N, C-alpha and C positions, 0 to 999 in steps of 0.2 A: 516625097514618095508619095508616087499617085495612089489612090483609094480602093484596089485594088489588093496593091503590095498591101499597106496598112495593116486591109484585114489579113489578111494571110499571118501580115507578120506578129500579129495585134493575138492570135488562135496559136501562133508557135510560143509564141512568151509566155502566155496565161491560161491556155486551155490545162482542164485537169478532168480525170474522170475516175470516178467508185462511189463513194457514196456519201452526199454531203445535204446538210440542211442551211436552207435559204432564210434569208432573214424572214421574208415572209412566213416561215416556218414550213413553207410543202419541201417534199423532200426532193434532190435531183439525182440523176449518176452522171453527171457535170456538169463541172465550175468553171467561170471565167474569173479568177484570181486578178480582182483589179490592181491590188497592187504589186502584182510581175508587169501591169502593162505599166501603169502611173508613174509606177519609181523609175522608170528607162530614160533618162533623157532624150536619147534618139524617138521613141514611138510619143512619151510627152508630147514633146515640140510637133511630129508629126498631128498628132492625134491635134492639140490645139490648132494648129491650122486648117485642119479638116470643121473641124467644131464653130471656127466662125462663121463661115456664111451660115449658119442655122442660126443665129443671134440675131434677132428681128435688126431692123435697121435703128427702130428709134430708142432702143435700151441704153440708160441709162448707167447700169451697175450690174456687174453678173454680181451670184451667190453661190456657195457651195455648202453642202451637209458635210459635217465633223463629222468623220475621220478619209474617209474614202472621196468623198469631193474636195475637202483642197486642194493635192494636188493638181486636179482635172481646174480648178477654174484659177489656180495660181498659171500656171500651160497658158489656157486660157485670154486670162489679161495683161500676160505679158505680150500675147501675139495680138491683142486686141486694142491696147491702152486703154480699156474701161475697166476701173477701179471695181473692188469685188468688195463683198463682206463673207461671213462665214454664220453659218445658221447651225447651232447646237441642240442636238437629238434632247438637252436639258438647259434647265438653267445648272451654272455652276453654285455650288452654295459656299463661294469665297468672293473674294474682292469685288466686283463687281457685281455677280450675282445676274448678268445679261443671257438671252438664247441667241442676238445676232451681236454679232463682232465684227465692230467697224461700225462706218458712218454709214449710215441709210437714213435718206430724206423722205419725211411723207411725199409722196406723191410721184416720185421715182420708179418709171419701167425698168425690170429688174428678170434679166434673164438667167435660170437656176441652173444649176451642171449637177449632174449626178453621173456616176456610171455604169450600172449594169440597175433597168428596169424588170423587176419579178412583175408582183403585182404593183408596185410605183407605190407605196402607201407609204414607203420615207418621202419619195417624193412631194407627193400631199402634202400632206402633215409641213412639211419645212416649207410648198410653196402657203400654207395656210399660217405660218405663224411670221412668212414675209409683208404678207397681206394685211392680219391684224396690226403690225405697225407701219399700215398704210401705204405701203410697197402697191404697185402694179406689176404681176405678173405675167411679164411679159406672153414667155413660155418654158419649160420644162425641158431638159434637152438630156438627152443622156447617148454615151458610149455605144449601148449594144440594148435593145431591146431582147430579152425573153421570149416575144410573142406569146405568153401567158397572162394578158388582159391589161397591164399598163398600159398603153395610148388611150386601152376605154377607158380605164378611171381616171385619167390625168383629163380627157375631156370631160364626165362625168361631174368632176368638181369644178368644172369649169376654167382649168386651163387648157391652154394648147401643146401637146406634145410633140417631139421632133431629135427623133433618133438617130444615130450617123450608119449604124450599122441591127439588122434584124438578124437572131443567129440563125436565119436561114440562110439570109448572104454570105455569112461567115461557113455554112456548110457545117454545122456543127449541131448535137442534142435533137433530143426528140419529144 
């Protein structure tokens, strides 16, 4: 599926209108429901195919934030052959109590995969968890940038932002 067709398919599958509160706390009259695109195998495969060129060439491992980033990082891992880890929003209070699930070696270059950026607060927090664990965050990738300050916040935190689509490119919201 070509990129423009993927954008149309993503909007057709996941664009909702109404009154929504985003994870950033902001209110929005539209919502892109990541679960409506990341749970569809054909869309997920196409997203992974188009995200793959955004992964820096010297990346050793991918990472995804629970829960929304897990299908995306899994699809991208299957497409690229790169192993991945899952970054938890908080350590679980049982078992291993880890913030990062999977194998992450100090010094590895990691590309973090996110679904949608608004202010990118969760993406930056997850990247900082990876950095604290000894990884070098090569880039933070997103399927959609809502154009509400995400890339700027990512750059300000010292990371490289790369989005597959912007809100404007998809012709949605404002």
